[in-house]
C-alpha positions in Angstrom: 9.8 9.8 -40.1 9.6 13.6 -40.4 11.7 15.4 -37.8 12.2 18.9 -36.4 15.3 20.4 -34.8 15.2 21.6 -31.2 18.0 22.8 -29.1 18.8 23.3 -25.4 21.9 24.2 -23.4 23.5 20.8 -24.3 23.0 21.2 -28.0 20.7 20.4 -31.0 18.6 17.3 -31.4 16.3 15.8 -33.9 12.7 15.3 -32.6 9.9 13.5 -34.4 7.7 16.1 -36.1 4.5 14.6 -34.7 5.8 14.6 -31.1 4.4 16.9 -28.5 7.4 16.4 -26.3 10.6 18.2 -27.0 14.4 18.1 -26.6 14.7 17.7 -22.9 12.2 14.8 -22.9 14.1 13.2 -25.7 17.3 13.4 -23.7 15.6 11.9 -20.7 14.3 9.1 -22.9 17.7 8.3 -24.3 19.5 8.6 -20.9 17.1 6.6 -18.7 16.0 3.3 -20.2 16.0 1.4 -16.9 12.8 -0.5 -16.1 11.2 -0.8 -19.6 8.1 0.9 -18.1 6.7 4.4 -18.4 5.7 6.8 -15.6 2.3 5.6 -14.2 -0.8 7.4 -15.4 -1.4 8.7 -11.9 1.9 10.5 -11.8 1.3 12.0 -15.2 -2.1 13.3 -14.1 -0.6 14.7 -10.9 2.1 16.6 -12.8 -0.5 18.0 -15.2 -2.8 19.1 -12.4 0.0 21.0 -10.9 0.7 22.8 -14.2 -3.0 23.7 -14.5 -3.1 25.1 -10.9 0.1 27.1 -11.5 -1.2 28.6 -14.7 -4.4 29.7 -13.0 -2.4 31.2 -10.1 0.1 32.9 -12.4 -2.7 34.5 -14.3 -4.2 35.8 -11.1 -1.0 37.4 -10.1 -0.7 39.0 -13.5 2.5 37.2 -14.5 0.9 35.1 -17.2 -1.0 36.5 -20.1 -4.7 35.5 -20.0 -4.8 34.0 -23.5 -1.7 31.9 -22.8 -2.9 30.8 -19.4 -6.2 29.7 -20.9 -4.4 27.7 -23.6 -2.2 26.0 -21.0 -5.3 25.2 -18.9 -7.1 23.8 -22.0 -4.1 21.7 -22.9 -4.0 20.3 -19.3 -7.7 19.5 -19.4 -7.3 17.6 -22.6 -4.5 15.5 -21.1 -6.5 14.9 -17.9 -9.4 13.7 -20.1 -7.1 11.1 -21.5 -5.5 12.8 -24.6 -1.7 12.7 -25.4 -0.9 10.0 -22.8 1.4 8.4 -25.4 3.6 11.5 -25.3 4.7 10.8 -21.7 7.5 8.5 -22.7 9.9 8.5 -19.7 11.0 5.7 -17.4 9.8 6.2 -13.9 13.4 5.8 -12.5 15.6 8.6 -13.7 18.5 10.9 -12.7 18.0 14.6 -12.1 15.5 14.4 -9.2 12.6 14.3 -11.7 13.7 17.1 -14.0 13.0 15.0 -17.1 9.5 14.1 -15.9 8.8 17.7 -15.1 10.0 18.8 -18.5 8.1 16.1 -20.3 4.9 17.6 -18.8 6.1 21.2 -19.6 6.9 20.4 -23.2 3.8 18.4 -24.0 1.6 21.1 -22.5 3.5 23.9 -24.2 3.3 22.3 -27.6 -0.4 21.6 -27.3 -1.1 25.1 -25.9 0.9 26.5 -28.9 -1.3 24.5 -31.3 -4.4 25.8 -29.5 -3.1 29.4 -30.2 -2.5 28.6 -33.8 1.3 27.9 -33.7 3.3 24.8 -34.8 4.8 22.2 -32.5 8.4 22.9 -31.6 7.9 26.7 -31.8 8.0 28.0 -28.3 7.9 31.7 -29.0 4.4 32.1 -27.6 4.3 29.3 -25.0 7.6 28.2 -23.6 7.9 25.0 -21.6 10.2 26.8 -19.1 9.1 30.4 -19.1 5.3 30.0 -19.2 4.3 26.4 -18.3 7.0 26.1 -15.6 6.5 29.7 -14.4 7.0 30.2 -10.6 8.0 26.5 -10.3 11.0 24.3 -10.1 11.2 20.5 -10.5 12.2 20.6 -6.8 8.7 21.6 -5.7 6.7 20.2 -8.6 8.0 16.7 -8.6 7.6 15.9 -4.9 4.2 17.5 -4.8 3.2 15.4 -7.8 4.4 12.4 -6.0 2.3 13.3 -2.9 -0.8 13.9 -5.1 -0.4 10.5 -6.8 0.0 8.7 -3.5 -2.9 10.5 -1.9 -5.1 9.4 -4.7 -4.0 5.8 -4.4 -4.3 5.5 -0.6 -8.1 5.5 -0.5 -8.3 2.5 -2.8 -6.0 0.6 -0.5 -8.0 1.7 2.6 -11.2 0.5 0.9 -9.7 -2.9 0.4 -8.3 -2.9 4.0 -11.8 -2.2 5.3 -13.3 -5.0 3.1 -10.7 -7.4 4.5 -11.4 -6.3 8.1 -15.1 -6.8 7.7 -14.6 -10.2 6.0 -12.5 -11.3 8.9 -15.0 -10.1 11.5 -17.8 -11.9 9.7 -15.7 -15.1 9.6 -15.0 -14.6 13.3 -18.7 -14.5 14.0 -19.4 -17.5 11.7 -16.8 -19.7 13.3 -17.1 -18.6 17.0 -18.6 -21.9 18.1 -15.7 -23.9 16.8 -13.2 -24.8 19.6 -9.7 -25.7 18.5 -6.3 -26.1 20.2 -4.3 -22.9 20.5 -0.7 -23.3 19.8 2.4 -21.5 21.0 5.7 -22.2 19.2 3.8 -24.8 17.1 3.1 -26.9 20.2 -0.3 -27.5 21.9 -1.2 -24.8 24.3 -4.8 -24.3 25.5 -8.1 -24.3 23.7 -9.4 -21.2 21.9 -12.3 -20.5 19.6 -11.8 -20.3 15.9 -13.7 -17.0 16.0 -11.2 -15.6 18.4 -8.4 -16.4 15.9 -10.1 -14.5 13.1 -11.1 -11.6 15.4 -7.5 -11.2 16.3 -6.6 -11.0 12.6 -9.3 -8.4 12.1 -7.9 -6.2 14.9 -4.4 -6.2 13.4 -5.9 -5.1 10.0 -7.9 -2.4 11.9 -4.7 -1.0 13.3 -3.2 -0.9 9.8 -6.1 1.2 8.6 -5.7 3.6 11.5 -2.0 3.8 10.9 -2.4 4.5 7.2 -5.0 7.2 7.9 -2.5 9.1 10.1 0.2 9.0 7.4 -2.3 10.2 4.8 -2.8 13.4 6.7 0.9 13.9 6.9 1.2 13.7 3.1 -1.2 16.6 2.6 1.6 19.1 3.5 3.6 20.0 0.4 6.6 22.3 -0.5 4.8 23.8 -3.6 5.8 27.4 -3.9 9.3 26.7 -2.5 10.8 26.5 -6.1 14.5 25.4 -6.1 15.5 25.0 -2.5 12.5 26.2 -0.5 13.2 30.0 -0.6 10.5 30.7 -3.2 13.1 32.3 -5.6 11.3 33.6 -8.8 7.9 33.1 -7.3 5.8 36.1 -6.3 4.6 36.2 -2.7 1.0 36.2 -3.9 1.7 33.0 -5.9 3.3 31.3 -2.9 0.3 32.3 -0.7 -2.3 31.1 -3.2 -1.0 28.1 -5.0 -2.3 25.6 -2.5 -5.8 26.9 -2.8 -5.6 26.4 -6.6 -4.2 23.0 -6.1 -7.1 22.1 -3.8 -9.6 23.2 -6.5 -7.8 21.3 -9.2 -7.1 18.1 -7.3 -9.9 17.9 -4.9 -7.3 17.2 -2.1 -6.9 19.3 1.1 -3.3 20.2 0.3 -1.6 22.7 2.6 1.8 24.5 2.5 4.5 23.0 4.7 5.4 24.9 7.8 8.9 25.2 6.5 9.4 25.0 2.7 13.1 24.3 3.0 12.5 21.4 5.4 9.8 20.0 3.1 12.1 20.3 0.0 15.1 18.4 1.5 13.6 16.0 4.0 11.4 13.0 2.8 10.5 11.5 6.1 6.8 11.5 5.3 7.4 9.1 2.5 9.4 6.9 4.8 6.4 7.0 7.2 4.1 5.9 4.4 6.5 3.1 3.3 6.7 2.0 7.0 3.0 1.8 7.3 2.8 -0.3 4.1 5.5 -2.6 5.4 3.6 -3.1 8.6 0.5 -3.9 6.5 2.6 -6.4 4.6 3.8 -8.0 7.9 0.2 -8.3 9.1 -1.0 -9.9 5.8 2.0 -12.3 5.6 1.5 -13.5 9.2 -2.2 -14.2 8.5 -1.3 -16.0 5.3 1.2 -18.1 7.1 -1.4 -19.1 9.7 -3.9 -20.0 7.0 -1.4 -22.2 5.2 -0.6 -24.0 8.5 -4.2 -24.4 9.6 -5.3 -25.8 6.2 -2.3 -28.1 5.8 -3.0 -31.7 4.9 -5.8 -32.2 4.3 -5.1 -35.5 6.1 -1.5 -35.4 7.2 -1.4 -31.8 8.4 -3.4 -29.7 10.9 -6.5 -29.7 8.6 -8.5 -27.5 10.9 -9.8 -25.3 8.1 -10.3 -25.6 4.3 -9.4 -22.8 2.0 -11.4 -22.3 -1.3 -10.0 -24.5 -4.0 -8.8 -22.1 -6.7 -6.8 -24.3 -9.1 -5.0 -27.6 -9.6 -2.1 -27.8 -7.3 0.2 -30.1 -9.2 1.1 -31.2 -12.7 2.0 -34.7 -11.4 -0.1 -35.3 -8.3 -3.8 -35.7 -9.2 -6.2 -34.0 -6.8 -3.7 -31.9 -5.0 -4.9 -28.4 -4.1 -2.4 -25.8 -2.9 -3.0 -22.6 -0.8 -2.2 -20.4 -3.8 -4.0 -17.3 -2.5 -2.1 -17.1 0.8 1.1 -17.9 -1.2 0.6 -14.9 -3.5 -0.2 -12.7 -0.5 3.1 -13.8 1.1 4.9 -12.8 -2.1 3.2 -9.4 -2.2 4.3 -8.9 1.3 7.9 -9.8 0.6 8.0 -7.4 -2.3 6.6 -4.5 -0.2 9.2 -5.2 2.5 11.9 -5.0 -0.1 10.4 -1.7 -1.4 10.5 -0.3 2.1 14.2 -0.9 2.3 14.7 0.9 -1.0 12.6 3.9 0.1 14.5 4.0 3.4 17.9 4.1 1.7 16.8 6.6 -0.9 15.4 9.0 1.7 18.6 8.7 3.8 20.8 9.4 0.7 19.6 13.0 0.3 22.3 15.7 0.5 22.1 19.2 1.7 19.1 21.1 0.1 17.6 18.4 -2.0 17.1 14.6 -2.3 17.8 13.5 -5.9 16.3 10.1 -5.4 12.6 10.9 -5.3 12.0 9.0 -8.6 12.8 5.6 -7.1 10.9 6.5 -3.9 7.7 7.2 -5.8 8.2 4.2 -8.1 8.5 1.8 -5.1 5.7 3.4 -3.2 3.5 3.2 -6.3 4.4 -0.5 -6.6 3.7 -1.2 -2.9 0.3 0.6 -3.0 -0.7 -1.1 -6.2 0.3 -4.6 -5.1 -1.2 -4.3 -1.7 -4.5 -3.0 -3.0 -4.8 -5.9 -5.5 -3.4 -8.4 -2.9 -5.9 -7.4 -0.3 -8.8 -7.7 -2.9 -7.5 -11.1 -3.9 -7.2 -12.3 -0.3 -10.7 -11.1 0.7 -12.5 -12.4 -2.4 -10.7 -15.6 -3.2 -9.7 -16.8 0.3 -11.1 -15.3 3.4 -14.8 -15.3 2.4 -14.8 -18.9 1.5 -12.9 -20.4 4.5 -14.7 -23.3 6.2 -13.8 -25.0 9.5 -13.7 -28.7 10.4 -15.5 -28.6 13.7 -15.3 -32.3 14.5 -11.6 -32.6 13.7 -10.9 -29.5 15.9 -12.9 -31.0 18.8 -11.1 -34.3 18.5 -7.7 -32.6 18.6 -8.8 -30.7 21.7 -10.0 -33.8 23.4 -6.8 -35.7 22.7 -4.4 -32.8 23.6 -2.4 -32.8 26.8 -2.7 -29.1 26.8 -6.0 -29.6 28.7 -4.0 -30.4 31.8 -3.3 -26.7 32.2 -6.8 -26.0 33.6 -6.1 -28.5 36.4 -3.1 -26.7 37.8 -5.1 -24.7 40.4 -6.7 -27.9 41.7 -3.7 -30.4 41.6 -0.7 -28.2 41.3 1.8 -27.6 38.5 4.1 -30.6 39.2 1.3 -33.1 39.4 -0.2 -31.6 36.2 3.1 -31.9 34.4 3.5 -35.5 35.5 0.0 -36.3 34.2 0.8 -34.6 30.9 3.9 -36.8 30.4 2.2 -39.9 31.4 -0.8 -39.3 29.2 1.5 -38.6 26.2 3.5 -41.8 26.9 0.4 -44.0 27.3 -1.4 -42.5 24.3 -4.6 -41.7 26.3 -6.4 -38.5 27.0 -5.8 -36.4 30.1 -9.4 -36.9 31.0 -9.2 -40.7 31.0 -6.0 -40.6 33.0 -7.3 -38.4 35.7 -10.4 -40.6 36.1 -8.2 -43.8 36.1 -6.1 -42.4 38.9 -9.1 -41.2 40.9 -7.9 -37.6 41.1 -11.3 -36.1 40.4 -14.8 -37.4 40.1 -16.5 -37.5 36.7 -18.8 -34.6 37.2 -16.2 -32.2 38.5 -13.7 -33.2 35.8 -16.3 -32.9 33.1 -17.0 -29.3 34.2 -13.3 -28.5 34.6 -12.4 -29.8 31.1 -15.2 -28.1 29.3 -13.3 -26.7 26.3 -15.7 -23.8 25.7 -15.3 -22.6 29.3 -11.5 -22.5 28.8 -11.8 -20.0 25.9 -13.2 -17.2 28.0 -16.6 -15.4 27.7 -18.3 -15.4 24.4 -17.9 -12.0 22.9 -20.8 -9.9 21.7 -21.4 -9.8 18.0 -19.3 -7.0 16.5 -20.9 -4.1 14.7 -19.6 -4.3 11.2 -20.0 -0.6 10.6 -18.0 0.4 13.6 -14.3 0.1 14.3 -12.8 1.4 11.0 
């Protein structure tokens, strides 16, 4: 392999001649081989968009030569179109608060811009990674802003899948609203409810998740770009600081705005904790629904067996015909991983010291992971589980008829103590509450039939929901 020599403040280093990255990227590559992965494409694109916006703004303020600015912008556009992605070689988790990632972008862009201007790779006389590509910037405003841009571009995909799940649950609620089943508290028979009410309740929890995430999304639009090293805007012209967000808006398509206090936004990462918390709550919601579906579909003969989930694959290598609730199971596992990621984000945000938090790389890596998994997990849940659920109406009705929970409706007429005695007696004798009440002559058949109507116990039938509304 042909090589070239590059140097930095640490010393000299051999770089592959064909590489667009340089010495600082190479050091980062050798220092941080942690996950075996590279920075996600979304993070690379966000860094490059920032470099493009900065070049345009620096040209407007007169700090950056027009020809050099245009070469930097052209290099950025090539990368954003998909070129040179193999030159972004760094692990997403790295020391230095993202300096290696920032320099990877600076060096690739500088070398490509130099080529555009007719120079060789590795010759930074005309386009320097630090002096031109990183002009008016610091890793400390570039990297967290890139993280925000990445997350903001991922959130709409998650919200889209959340809305699809919400609508699927509401449709299932409408479809199964005539199925009466026993409600359970603490896994014991309680009082009847409609299957539609169960799924409507799931939908409402998902709806709150959507609202919660939308609030956090707005919070993320505020960035510390222009604050440079610690938020004081050192080495950045006032005109640059005032205009960089407008350029970022044009380049990214996002309504990014400057933080009220750039020092605060540089050192405090609470908005990322808010996002992680919202994702954790979403995970809790999904896991609870998944747990319920596994219970309600358990059996099919020796469990609750009130619903059937779509059969997706064989459930056993030894037991023929066994089908497992594999989709709720994978949703549970996604939820567990997201909850673990939230703990990592919490600890990393808390660990910041004085004017900077050095642990943004792991925060962005874990948030990227949570957003990616939740987006795919929601899609899988909706498409491969929720839409295909069916209910066993007759089995549900039989369980309601045989449950001693029906005695609750008789409390106003016969009192709590007498109702409790009836419940124990019916359970001991193995007969229904209805048959026992008739046998003891406590109520006539017509009155009892009306009192024990399961549908009446579930409350008024709700109006059909508007599927467009609510989200």
